[in-house]
GUBANU-797753 format. One record per residue (C-alpha): x, y, z. Coordinates in nm, 2 decimals, padded with zeros to 4 digits, always signed. Example, Ala and Ser with C-alpha at 12.3 -4.5 7.8 and 13.67 -1.06 7.14 Angstrom:
<rs>
> px,py,pz
> +01.23,-00.45,+00.78
> +01.37,-00.11,+00.71
</rs>
This chain:
<rs>
> px,py,pz
> +00.00,+00.00,+00.00
> +00.13,+00.35,-00.09
> +00.16,+00.59,+00.20
> -00.08,+00.89,+00.18
> -00.13,+01.15,+00.46
> -00.50,+01.22,+00.53
> -00.53,+01.56,+00.70
> -00.83,+01.73,+00.84
> -00.93,+01.84,+00.49
> -01.04,+01.49,+00.41
> -01.31,+01.47,+00.69
> -01.59,+01.64,+00.50
> -01.56,+01.46,+00.17
> -01.48,+01.12,+00.33
> -01.78,+01.13,+00.56
> -02.00,+01.26,+00.28
> -01.90,+00.95,+00.07
> -01.89,+00.68,+00.34
> -02.10,+00.81,+00.64
> -02.35,+01.06,+00.50
> -02.57,+01.02,+00.80
> -02.31,+01.20,+01.02
> -02.28,+01.58,+01.06
> -01.95,+01.63,+00.89
> -01.93,+01.99,+00.99
> -01.94,+01.89,+01.36
> -01.66,+01.64,+01.31
> -01.46,+01.90,+01.13
> -01.52,+02.14,+01.43
> -01.39,+01.87,+01.67
> -01.08,+01.82,+01.45
> -01.02,+02.19,+01.48
> -00.96,+02.14,+01.85
> -00.81,+01.79,+01.87
> -00.54,+01.67,+01.63
> -00.64,+01.46,+01.33
> -00.41,+01.26,+01.10
> -00.49,+00.94,+00.92
> -00.39,+00.71,+00.63
> -00.53,+00.46,+00.38
> -00.45,+00.15,+00.59
> -00.65,+00.27,+00.89
> -00.94,+00.41,+00.68
> -00.97,+00.11,+00.44
> -00.85,-00.19,+00.63
> -00.94,-00.13,+01.00
> -01.25,+00.08,+01.01
> -01.59,-00.09,+00.96
> -01.78,+00.18,+00.79
> -02.11,+00.00,+00.82
> -02.09,+00.05,+01.20
> -01.98,+00.42,+01.20
> -01.99,+00.61,+01.43
> -01.99,+00.33,+01.68
> -01.70,+00.14,+01.52
> -01.41,+00.14,+01.77
> -01.14,+00.22,+01.52
> -01.34,+00.51,+01.39
> -01.39,+00.64,+01.74
> -01.01,+00.58,+01.79
> -00.90,+00.80,+01.50
> -01.18,+01.05,+01.42
> -01.24,+01.32,+01.69
> -01.60,+01.30,+01.79
> -01.81,+01.62,+01.84
> -01.91,+01.49,+02.18
> -01.55,+01.52,+02.29
> -01.64,+01.88,+02.32
> -01.88,+02.03,+02.57
> -02.19,+02.18,+02.41
> -02.07,+02.53,+02.46
> -01.72,+02.45,+02.32
> -01.88,+02.29,+02.01
> -02.10,+02.59,+01.97
> -01.80,+02.82,+01.99
> -01.61,+02.63,+01.72
> -01.92,+02.62,+01.49
> -01.96,+02.99,+01.54
> -01.59,+03.04,+01.44
> -01.64,+02.82,+01.13
> -01.96,+03.00,+01.03
> -01.79,+03.34,+01.07
> -01.51,+03.24,+00.83
> -01.76,+03.09,+00.58
> -01.96,+03.42,+00.57
> -01.65,+03.64,+00.55
> -01.62,+03.88,+00.26
> -01.39,+03.81,-00.03
> -01.12,+04.06,+00.10
> -01.05,+03.82,+00.39
> -00.77,+03.59,+00.29
> -00.79,+03.21,+00.33
> -00.49,+03.24,+00.57
> -00.67,+03.48,+00.79
> -00.98,+03.25,+00.80
> -00.76,+02.95,+00.89
> -00.58,+03.15,+01.16
> -00.91,+03.25,+01.31
> -01.03,+02.89,+01.34
> -00.69,+02.79,+01.48
> -00.70,+03.05,+01.75
> -01.06,+02.96,+01.84
> -00.94,+02.60,+01.89
> -00.64,+02.70,+02.09
> -00.86,+02.89,+02.34
> -01.05,+02.57,+02.41
> -00.73,+02.36,+02.43
> -00.58,+02.58,+02.69
> -00.84,+02.46,+02.94
> -00.78,+02.09,+02.88
> -00.46,+02.03,+03.09
> -00.23,+01.98,+02.79
> +00.07,+01.84,+02.99
> -00.07,+01.62,+03.27
> +00.13,+01.47,+03.56
> +00.39,+01.76,+03.56
> +00.56,+01.63,+03.25
> +00.72,+01.96,+03.16
> +00.76,+02.11,+03.50
> +00.86,+01.81,+03.71
> +01.02,+01.55,+03.48
> +01.29,+01.75,+03.29
> +01.63,+01.70,+03.44
> +01.83,+02.01,+03.52
> +02.20,+01.93,+03.57
> +02.38,+02.25,+03.66
> +02.04,+02.43,+03.65
> +01.99,+02.38,+03.27
> +01.72,+02.17,+03.10
> +01.83,+01.87,+02.90
> +01.61,+01.95,+02.60
> +01.38,+01.66,+02.49
> +01.46,+01.46,+02.80
> +01.24,+01.34,+03.09
> +01.37,+01.15,+03.39
> +01.08,+01.07,+03.63
> +01.18,+00.72,+03.74
> +01.53,+00.64,+03.84
> +01.61,+00.36,+03.59
> +01.44,+00.50,+03.28
> +01.51,+00.81,+03.07
> +01.26,+00.93,+02.81
> +01.38,+01.11,+02.50
> +01.16,+01.29,+02.25
> +01.35,+01.32,+01.92
> +01.24,+01.63,+01.73
> +01.20,+01.45,+01.40
> +00.96,+01.19,+01.56
> +00.69,+01.42,+01.71
> +00.40,+01.31,+01.49
> +00.24,+00.97,+01.41
> +00.11,+00.77,+01.12
> -00.23,+00.84,+01.26
> -00.35,+01.02,+01.57
> -00.55,+00.86,+01.86
> -00.84,+01.07,+01.98
> -00.76,+00.98,+02.34
> -00.39,+01.06,+02.32
> -00.25,+01.22,+02.64
> +00.02,+01.39,+02.43
> -00.22,+01.56,+02.20
> -00.05,+01.90,+02.27
> +00.25,+01.77,+02.08
> +00.05,+01.79,+01.76
> -00.18,+02.08,+01.80
> +00.07,+02.36,+01.85
> +00.37,+02.25,+01.65
> +00.67,+02.48,+01.70
> +00.52,+02.64,+02.01
> +00.63,+02.60,+02.37
> +00.36,+02.34,+02.41
> +00.57,+02.10,+02.20
> +00.84,+01.89,+02.38
> +01.14,+01.78,+02.18
> +01.52,+01.76,+02.16
> +01.76,+01.71,+01.87
> +02.10,+01.68,+02.01
> +02.20,+01.31,+02.06
> +02.52,+01.41,+02.23
> +02.33,+01.57,+02.52
> +02.13,+01.25,+02.57
> +02.44,+01.04,+02.57
> +02.62,+01.26,+02.81
> +02.32,+01.27,+03.05
> +02.29,+00.89,+03.05
> +02.67,+00.85,+03.10
> +02.65,+01.08,+03.41
> +02.37,+00.87,+03.57
> +02.47,+00.51,+03.62
> +02.13,+00.41,+03.76
> +01.97,+00.44,+03.42
> +01.90,+00.10,+03.26
> +01.66,+00.20,+02.98
> +01.63,+00.48,+02.73
> +01.27,+00.51,+02.59
> +01.25,+00.70,+02.26
> +00.90,+00.83,+02.24
> +00.68,+01.11,+02.10
> +00.48,+01.13,+01.88
> +00.62,+00.81,+01.73
> +00.99,+00.76,+01.67
> +00.91,+00.51,+01.39
> +00.80,+00.79,+01.16
> +01.18,+00.87,+01.14
> +01.40,+00.71,+00.88
> +01.65,+00.45,+01.00
> +01.95,+00.69,+00.96
> +01.79,+00.94,+01.19
> +01.71,+00.67,+01.45
> +02.07,+00.56,+01.42
> +02.19,+00.91,+01.48
> +02.02,+00.92,+01.82
> +02.09,+00.56,+01.93
> +02.44,+00.50,+01.81
> +02.61,+00.72,+02.07
> +02.46,+00.49,+02.33
> +02.61,+00.17,+02.18
> +02.96,+00.03,+02.22
> +03.04,+00.31,+02.45
> +03.21,+00.25,+02.78
> +03.05,+00.55,+02.93
> +02.70,+00.40,+02.87
> +02.78,+00.04,+02.95
> +02.53,+00.04,+03.24
> +02.25,+00.09,+02.98
> +02.07,-00.24,+02.91
> +01.77,-00.16,+02.68
> +01.67,+00.07,+02.40
> +01.30,+00.11,+02.41
> +01.09,+00.25,+02.13
> +00.73,+00.36,+02.20
> +00.53,+00.32,+01.88
> +00.18,+00.29,+01.73
> +00.32,+00.21,+01.39
> +00.25,-00.17,+01.41
> -00.12,-00.08,+01.45
> -00.15,+00.21,+01.22
> +00.12,+00.15,+00.94
> +00.28,-00.20,+00.97
> +00.43,-00.15,+00.62
> +00.70,+00.05,+00.81
> +00.85,-00.29,+00.88
> +00.75,-00.49,+00.57
> +00.74,-00.31,+00.24
> +00.84,+00.05,+00.30
> +01.17,+00.15,+00.13
> +01.33,+00.18,+00.48
> +01.19,-00.14,+00.62
> +01.48,-00.37,+00.57
> +01.73,-00.11,+00.69
> +01.53,-00.07,+01.01
> +01.51,-00.44,+01.08
> +01.88,-00.47,+01.02
> +01.95,-00.19,+01.26
> +01.74,-00.36,+01.53
> +01.96,-00.66,+01.49
> +02.27,-00.45,+01.50
> +02.16,-00.30,+01.84
> +02.10,-00.65,+01.98
> +02.44,-00.77,+01.86
> +02.60,-00.47,+02.04
> +02.48,-00.62,+02.37
> +02.17,-00.40,+02.42
> +01.81,-00.52,+02.42
> +01.56,-00.37,+02.18
> +01.21,-00.34,+02.33
> +00.93,-00.22,+02.10
> +00.66,-00.07,+02.33
> +00.37,-00.13,+02.09
> +00.04,+00.06,+02.14
> -00.25,-00.17,+02.06
> -00.59,-00.04,+02.16
> -00.83,-00.29,+02.01
> -00.79,-00.66,+01.89
> -00.89,-00.56,+01.53
> -00.55,-00.39,+01.50
> -00.39,-00.73,+01.54
> -00.60,-00.91,+01.28
> -00.44,-00.82,+00.95
> -00.18,-01.02,+00.77
> +00.03,-00.70,+00.75
> +00.06,-00.65,+01.12
> +00.12,-01.01,+01.19
> +00.41,-01.02,+00.93
> +00.55,-00.70,+01.07
> +00.56,-00.85,+01.43
> +00.72,-01.17,+01.30
> +01.00,-00.98,+01.12
> +01.07,-00.76,+01.43
> +01.10,-01.07,+01.65
> +01.34,-01.23,+01.41
> +01.58,-00.94,+01.48
> +01.61,-01.04,+01.84
> +01.39,-00.75,+01.95
> +01.09,-00.81,+02.18
> +00.75,-00.65,+02.16
> +00.57,-00.54,+02.48
> +00.21,-00.41,+02.44
> +00.01,-00.14,+02.63
> -00.30,+00.07,+02.60
> -00.53,+00.28,+02.81
> -00.88,+00.16,+02.89
> -01.11,+00.38,+02.67
> -01.48,+00.42,+02.70
> -01.66,+00.33,+02.37
> -01.35,+00.17,+02.23
> -01.22,-00.12,+02.45
> -01.42,-00.09,+02.77
> -01.51,-00.46,+02.81
> -01.33,-00.76,+02.96
> -01.40,-00.96,+02.64
> -01.21,-00.71,+02.42
> -00.90,-00.71,+02.65
> -00.90,-01.09,+02.68
> -00.91,-01.12,+02.30
> -00.64,-00.86,+02.26
> -00.41,-01.01,+02.52
> -00.45,-01.36,+02.38
> -00.38,-01.24,+02.03
> -00.08,-01.05,+02.13
> +00.06,-01.35,+02.32
> -00.01,-01.58,+02.02
> +00.19,-01.34,+01.80
> +00.49,-01.35,+02.04
> +00.43,-01.02,+02.22
> +00.41,-00.96,+02.59
> +00.11,-00.77,+02.74
> +00.27,-00.50,+02.96
> +00.02,-00.24,+03.09
> -00.35,-00.14,+03.10
> -00.36,+00.23,+03.18
> -00.64,+00.45,+03.31
> -00.72,+00.73,+03.07
> -00.53,+01.04,+03.18
> -00.67,+01.36,+03.31
> -00.62,+01.56,+02.99
> -00.80,+01.64,+02.67
> -01.14,+01.48,+02.64
> -01.10,+01.29,+02.97
> -01.47,+01.31,+03.06
> -01.57,+01.16,+02.73
> -01.32,+00.87,+02.74
> -01.28,+00.79,+03.11
> -01.41,+00.48,+03.28
> -01.49,+00.48,+03.66
> -01.22,+00.32,+03.86
> -01.43,+00.04,+04.01
> -01.54,-00.06,+03.65
> -01.18,-00.04,+03.53
> -01.07,-00.28,+03.81
> -01.35,-00.52,+03.72
> -01.26,-00.52,+03.35
> -00.90,-00.58,+03.43
> -00.95,-00.87,+03.67
> -01.23,-01.03,+03.45
> -01.01,-01.00,+03.14
> -00.71,-01.16,+03.32
> -00.92,-01.44,+03.46
> -01.04,-01.53,+03.11
> -00.70,-01.50,+02.94
> -00.45,-01.78,+02.90
> -00.18,-01.80,+03.17
> +00.09,-01.66,+02.94
> -00.13,-01.37,+02.85
> -00.17,-01.25,+03.22
> +00.16,-01.05,+03.22
> -00.01,-00.70,+03.20
> +00.00,-00.47,+03.50
> -00.28,-00.24,+03.59
> -00.52,-00.08,+03.58
> -00.26,+00.19,+03.64
> -00.28,+00.57,+03.67
> +00.02,+00.75,+03.54
> -00.01,+01.04,+03.78
> +00.23,+01.30,+03.90
> +00.37,+01.09,+04.19
> +00.41,+00.78,+03.98
> +00.22,+00.48,+03.83
> -00.05,+00.38,+04.08
> -00.23,+00.05,+04.03
> -00.57,-00.05,+04.17
> -00.47,-00.38,+04.34
> -00.82,-00.46,+04.48
> -01.14,-00.33,+04.62
> -01.19,-00.46,+04.98
> -01.49,-00.45,+05.22
> -01.39,-00.40,+05.58
> -01.56,-00.28,+05.90
> -01.65,+00.08,+05.89
> -01.45,+00.33,+06.10
> -01.75,+00.41,+06.32
> -01.79,+00.04,+06.39
> -02.13,+00.03,+06.22
> -02.15,-00.19,+05.92
> -01.90,-00.23,+05.65
> -01.72,+00.00,+05.41
> -01.54,-00.04,+05.08
> -01.18,+00.08,+05.01
> -00.95,+00.09,+04.71
> -00.63,-00.11,+04.76
> -00.36,+00.09,+04.59
> +00.01,+00.04,+04.52
> +00.28,+00.22,+04.32
> +00.42,+00.02,+04.03
> +00.67,+00.30,+03.96
> +00.73,+00.61,+04.18
> +00.94,+00.93,+04.19
> +01.08,+00.80,+04.51
> +01.14,+00.42,+04.46
> +01.07,+00.36,+04.83
> +00.71,+00.45,+04.77
> +00.66,+00.12,+04.57
> +00.71,-00.07,+04.90
> +00.41,+00.08,+05.07
> +00.05,-00.03,+05.00
> -00.21,+00.23,+05.07
> -00.59,+00.27,+05.07
> -00.85,+00.52,+04.95
> -01.21,+00.56,+05.03
> -01.43,+00.39,+04.78
> -01.59,+00.62,+04.53
> -01.80,+00.46,+04.25
> -01.77,+00.77,+04.03
> -01.39,+00.83,+04.07
> -01.20,+00.83,+03.74
> -00.85,+00.96,+03.86
> -00.62,+00.99,+04.15
> -00.74,+01.34,+04.22
> -01.09,+01.21,+04.29
> -00.97,+00.99,+04.57
> -00.94,+01.06,+04.95
> -00.73,+00.86,+05.20
> -00.91,+00.59,+05.39
> -00.89,+00.56,+05.77
> -00.86,+00.93,+05.84
> -00.60,+01.18,+05.74
> -00.61,+01.45,+05.48
> -00.33,+01.33,+05.26
> -00.18,+01.00,+05.13
> +00.15,+00.90,+05.28
> +00.36,+01.03,+04.98
> +00.19,+01.37,+04.93
> +00.40,+01.58,+05.16
> +00.73,+01.46,+05.02
> +00.60,+01.50,+04.66
> +00.48,+01.85,+04.73
> +00.82,+01.94,+04.88
> +00.99,+01.81,+04.57
> +00.77,+02.02,+04.34
> +00.84,+02.34,+04.54
> +01.22,+02.28,+04.54
> +01.40,+02.49,+04.28
> +01.72,+02.28,+04.30
> +01.61,+01.92,+04.30
> +01.56,+01.88,+03.92
> +01.37,+01.58,+03.81
> +01.30,+01.30,+04.05
> +01.49,+01.04,+03.83
> +01.82,+01.21,+03.88
> +01.79,+01.23,+04.26
> +01.95,+00.99,+04.50
> +01.68,+00.90,+04.75
> +01.92,+00.67,+04.94
> +02.07,+00.98,+05.11
> +01.89,+01.24,+05.33
> +01.78,+01.54,+05.14
> +02.02,+01.83,+05.12
> +01.95,+02.14,+05.34
> +02.15,+02.37,+05.11
</rs>
């Protein structure tokens, strides 16, 4: 299949041809707020157009008007109407800019960078940011290569949507100096993994990937580094990247080269629905990747209207395992963008996770979750318990919680509990059980945020008392 970029301009004619029952102008308005990018593989091979708008892949890749609040949709429609009624002396560029600014005003209220990504995760050795780098957890450094800050198609739920809506602005997070990444990793021997992320690093050509990764290979200064991780949706959205694209063979050869250098290659593949695993193209791409010695680990958030059933997750995990991949994480939809539209209440998320694992094969039960990637760390719902009420009258429910990853690694050793709330969808909705105003980690976390000298949590040594200087 030949690559072709489908931008927002395709929404109206495509829906007119294949889903004329939908209000294409409303979908166009939603795509003026949330990013849209698609391609022929997703549109023609994955979407079931007879089931639109309920089709999960359509929901996954076409921004829905209901992702906007009624007043937000009305505001965007008003902006579009204004440009359509403008006089001939108003240029197309001015009209386009007016719509862009209208969408930007809405986006500013949608928490574009959740969990303190820009403020709390960027390392600051000698008081200067390492551009494009985040170091939240001790053993893993994230790097956002500038050339990889877009994708083959965009997910409507993406928690990094701000990377794509204000390209070139301060909203976008990126770096383009491999030497700075290598020097930072060399200076931090606790780092075991570097995760190249975005966007999607697999939109880059092999030589560009090589430019970022090579300084980390066969280098005594980075000998403590074990794994090169690549976060990508390309297997689901454009598997030809590994099969028939001009650069496919070079990419596979480079994966093999990395493995032979003594580093592991871990493809962090984003699969949101089992249909993404059902084509011959993706199955061949996964086979070819595994032949290089790389492994594939899979993850996805739990998204209302797309994969919010145990049956879907069981099928997805079983298929992934059959294809040689390792289910890794089920995430809770983050508190950003259209969170209210996509989120699933935490009790239901826990039930979906446990029911899915119970029905999956033993080898497919490797995923962790359901996990909230919040500011303090990755927090999993380990259970929902019923215990005697604090007043001694009757019983009460509590969430059993545990850090899977934490800014301070010691927090992972401490289970903790929250009052049961059937409507809660995120950590900020939860209150400590058994009295107290704050969870055990909150004071230390707040002190870290207020500190001007600490830098990112990943670069800190928590084995020593904090400095008073």
